[in-house]
C-alpha positions in Angstrom: -73.1 -79.6 -97.8 -75.9 -80.4 -95.3 -77.2 -82.5 -97.5 -73.8 -85.0 -97.6 -73.4 -84.2 -93.8 -76.9 -85.7 -92.8 -76.0 -89.2 -91.6 -78.6 -91.7 -91.5 -78.5 -95.5 -92.8 -79.0 -96.1 -96.5 -82.1 -98.7 -96.5 -82.4 -98.4 -100.2 -79.5 -97.6 -101.9 -81.6 -95.7 -105.3 -83.7 -93.7 -102.7 -81.3 -92.7 -100.6 -79.0 -91.6 -103.2 -82.1 -89.8 -105.3 -82.7 -87.8 -102.4 -79.8 -86.7 -101.2 -79.4 -85.7 -105.4 -82.5 -83.2 -104.8 -81.2 -81.9 -101.3 -77.2 -81.6 -102.7 -78.1 -80.5 -106.8 -81.6 -79.2 -107.1 -82.3 -77.3 -103.5 -83.1 -73.7 -104.2 -80.0 -72.2 -101.8 -77.8 -74.0 -104.3 -79.1 -71.6 -107.1 -77.1 -68.9 -106.8 -73.8 -70.9 -105.8 -74.7 -72.3 -109.1 -74.6 -69.6 -111.1 -71.5 -68.5 -109.7 -69.8 -71.3 -110.9 -71.2 -70.8 -113.9 -70.3 -67.6 -114.0 -67.0 -68.4 -113.2 -66.4 -71.2 -116.1 -68.0 -68.4 -118.5 -64.7 -66.2 -118.0 -62.3 -69.1 -117.0 -59.8 -67.8 -119.6 -59.9 -64.0 -117.8 -59.3 -65.3 -114.2 -55.2 -66.0 -112.7 -54.7 -69.9 -112.8 -54.0 -69.8 -109.0 -57.7 -68.3 -108.0 -58.9 -70.9 -110.1 -57.1 -73.7 -108.2 -57.9 -72.3 -105.0 -61.5 -71.7 -105.7 -61.4 -75.3 -107.1 -60.3 -76.8 -104.2 -62.2 -75.0 -101.5 -65.5 -75.6 -103.5 -65.9 -78.3 -106.4 -63.1 -80.5 -105.1 -64.1 -80.3 -101.7 -67.8 -80.7 -102.3 -66.6 -83.6 -104.8 -64.3 -85.0 -101.3 -66.9 -85.4 -99.4 -69.2 -86.9 -102.2 -66.4 -89.5 -102.4 -66.3 -90.6 -98.6 -70.1 -90.8 -98.4 -70.3 -93.1 -101.4 -67.2 -95.2 -100.2 -68.6 -96.0 -97.1 -71.9 -97.0 -99.1 -72.6 -101.2 -99.0 -73.2 -102.3 -102.6 -70.9 -99.9 -105.3 -68.0 -101.0 -106.8 -65.4 -98.0 -106.6 -62.6 -98.0 -107.7 -61.8 -95.0 -108.5 -64.5 -92.8 -105.9 -63.8 -89.4 -106.8 -64.8 -90.3 -109.9 -67.8 -91.9 -109.6 -68.6 -89.0 -107.1 -67.7 -86.8 -110.2 -70.2 -89.0 -112.8 -72.8 -88.8 -110.1 -72.9 -85.2 -110.0 -72.4 -85.2 -113.9 -75.9 -87.3 -114.1 -78.1 -85.4 -111.2 -77.1 -82.0 -112.2 -79.6 -79.2 -113.0 -81.0 -79.9 -116.5 -81.7 -76.5 -117.8 -82.8 -78.2 -121.3 -86.7 -77.8 -119.9 -87.0 -81.4 -120.3 -90.0 -81.3 -118.6 -88.9 -83.6 -116.3 -89.9 -83.1 -112.5 -87.0 -82.5 -110.2 -86.9 -85.6 -108.3 -87.7 -88.4 -112.0 -84.8 -86.6 -113.6 -82.2 -87.4 -110.3 -84.0 -90.3 -110.0 -82.9 -91.4 -114.1 -79.1 -90.4 -113.3 -78.9 -92.5 -109.8 -80.3 -95.4 -111.6 -77.3 -95.2 -114.2 -74.9 -94.2 -111.9 -75.8 -97.4 -110.2 -75.6 -99.1 -114.0 -71.9 -98.4 -113.9 -71.5 -99.0 -110.4 -72.9 -101.6 -108.4 -72.0 -104.8 -108.0 
């Protein structure tokens, strides 16, 4: 969550959200994290619900809440539901495992553009 904790002035919403997306989702330190997430999702029916709830609250929902707080502070976004907006942004910028041939920045920027189209005033 270091990428979310870094406070900086937003000068261009698309560029700054793209930079954040690249740092948040595509940094190599997160490769192991997302491998664990995929494993948990694959085995979710074999893990006690209380353990899944605790993991979600400490992991994915904590990051989503933090991202929602950051998004809520940005000028130019119309967020009725910041948590839903954070979910949408993460879904749009997540790793493309299809081998689409786009660079990391191209993939994230395309997702950010879709996000901004839906959430800009």
